[in-house]
C-alpha positions in Angstrom: 122.7 42.0 108.7 125.2 40.0 110.7 126.2 41.6 114.0 129.9 41.2 113.4 129.5 43.4 110.3 128.0 46.3 112.1 129.3 49.0 114.4 127.2 51.5 116.3 127.8 55.1 115.6 128.5 57.2 118.6 127.0 60.6 118.7 124.8 63.0 120.6 121.8 62.9 118.3 120.8 65.0 115.4 121.6 68.6 114.9 118.3 70.6 114.6 117.2 70.8 111.0 119.3 67.8 110.0 118.4 64.1 109.8 119.8 61.6 112.2 122.4 59.4 110.6 121.7 55.6 110.7 122.7 53.9 113.9 124.2 50.9 112.1 127.0 51.4 109.7 129.3 48.8 108.4 132.4 47.9 110.4 135.7 48.6 108.6 136.4 45.8 106.2 132.9 44.4 106.5 131.1 43.3 103.3 127.3 43.8 102.9 124.9 42.4 100.5 123.1 44.8 98.1 119.8 44.4 100.0 121.4 45.4 103.3 122.9 48.5 101.7 119.6 49.5 100.1 117.7 49.1 103.4 120.4 51.1 105.2 119.8 54.1 102.8 116.0 53.7 103.0 116.2 53.8 106.8 118.0 57.2 106.5 115.1 58.9 104.5 113.4 61.3 106.9 109.7 61.4 107.5 107.9 63.4 104.8 110.7 62.9 102.3 111.2 60.4 99.5 113.7 59.0 97.1 113.3 57.3 93.8 114.6 53.8 93.1 117.2 55.4 90.8 118.2 57.9 93.5 119.1 55.1 95.8 121.1 53.3 93.1 123.0 56.6 92.4 123.7 57.2 96.1 125.2 53.7 96.4 127.0 54.0 93.1 125.8 50.5 92.3 122.9 48.8 90.6 120.0 50.6 89.1 116.3 51.4 89.6 115.2 47.8 88.8 117.6 46.3 91.2 116.5 48.7 94.0 112.9 47.9 93.2 113.5 44.2 93.5 115.2 44.7 96.8 112.3 46.9 98.1 109.9 44.1 97.1 111.7 41.8 99.4 111.7 44.3 102.3 108.3 43.6 103.7 106.5 45.8 106.3 109.7 46.4 108.3 110.9 48.9 105.7 109.6 52.4 105.1 108.7 51.4 101.6 106.3 54.3 101.0 109.3 56.6 100.9 110.8 54.9 97.8 109.0 55.3 94.5 109.3 55.8 90.8 111.1 58.9 89.6 107.7 60.5 88.5 106.4 60.2 92.0 104.1 57.3 91.5 103.9 53.8 93.0 102.6 50.5 91.6 98.8 50.8 91.6 98.4 48.1 94.2 100.6 50.0 96.7 99.2 53.5 96.1 96.2 53.2 98.5 98.5 51.6 101.1 101.0 54.5 100.8 98.6 57.4 100.9 97.9 57.2 104.7 101.7 57.2 105.4 102.1 60.2 103.1 99.3 62.0 104.9 100.7 61.2 108.4 104.2 62.3 107.4 102.9 65.4 105.5 104.7 64.3 102.4 103.7 66.7 99.6 101.4 64.8 97.2 98.4 65.0 95.0 95.7 62.4 94.5 97.9 60.5 92.0 101.5 61.0 93.0 104.1 62.5 95.4 105.4 65.9 94.3 109.0 64.9 93.8 110.4 68.5 93.5 109.1 69.2 97.0 109.5 65.8 98.7 112.8 64.5 97.3 115.3 64.1 100.1 118.7 65.8 99.6 121.2 64.2 101.9 123.4 66.4 104.0 127.2 65.9 104.0 127.0 63.8 107.2 124.4 61.6 105.5 126.6 61.3 102.4 129.5 60.2 104.6 127.3 57.4 106.1 126.0 56.4 102.7 129.5 56.3 101.3 130.5 54.0 104.2 127.6 51.7 103.4 128.5 51.7 99.7 132.1 50.9 100.4 131.0 47.7 102.1 129.5 46.4 98.9 131.6 43.8 97.2 131.5 45.6 93.9 135.0 46.3 92.6 134.3 49.3 90.3 131.7 51.6 91.9 130.7 54.5 89.8 130.9 58.0 91.4 127.7 59.3 93.0 125.7 61.8 90.9 123.5 63.3 93.6 
């Protein structure tokens, strides 16, 4: 993410019971790549909560589950990848054993085979939606579909 395309949000920290919005949001008029936008949304997911690939695409109003999955594959260890999974709460078999310790540490509701999506899915607050909308507006996609969640 280029520094000239980012502004720091001012604020006094999170309100109790709410998640902290991302520190980096696009500057007015900045354009972000899809990868940057996906990683910005992933960074907002609080500890112990998850989103599906499709949830992220819906929040951004662009792309789909496969595009988000490809972006996550490029993210490396710097991204909280264990918080993004399939809509049925599973991960690719090779990643499952690596994700389980993170889920346990963060007390993410899960069974031996999957995350319990009904309990663990993150529902963004209005302040979170405002940040996500600003990220989505920085995408160079002319016809963004309205968010569904």
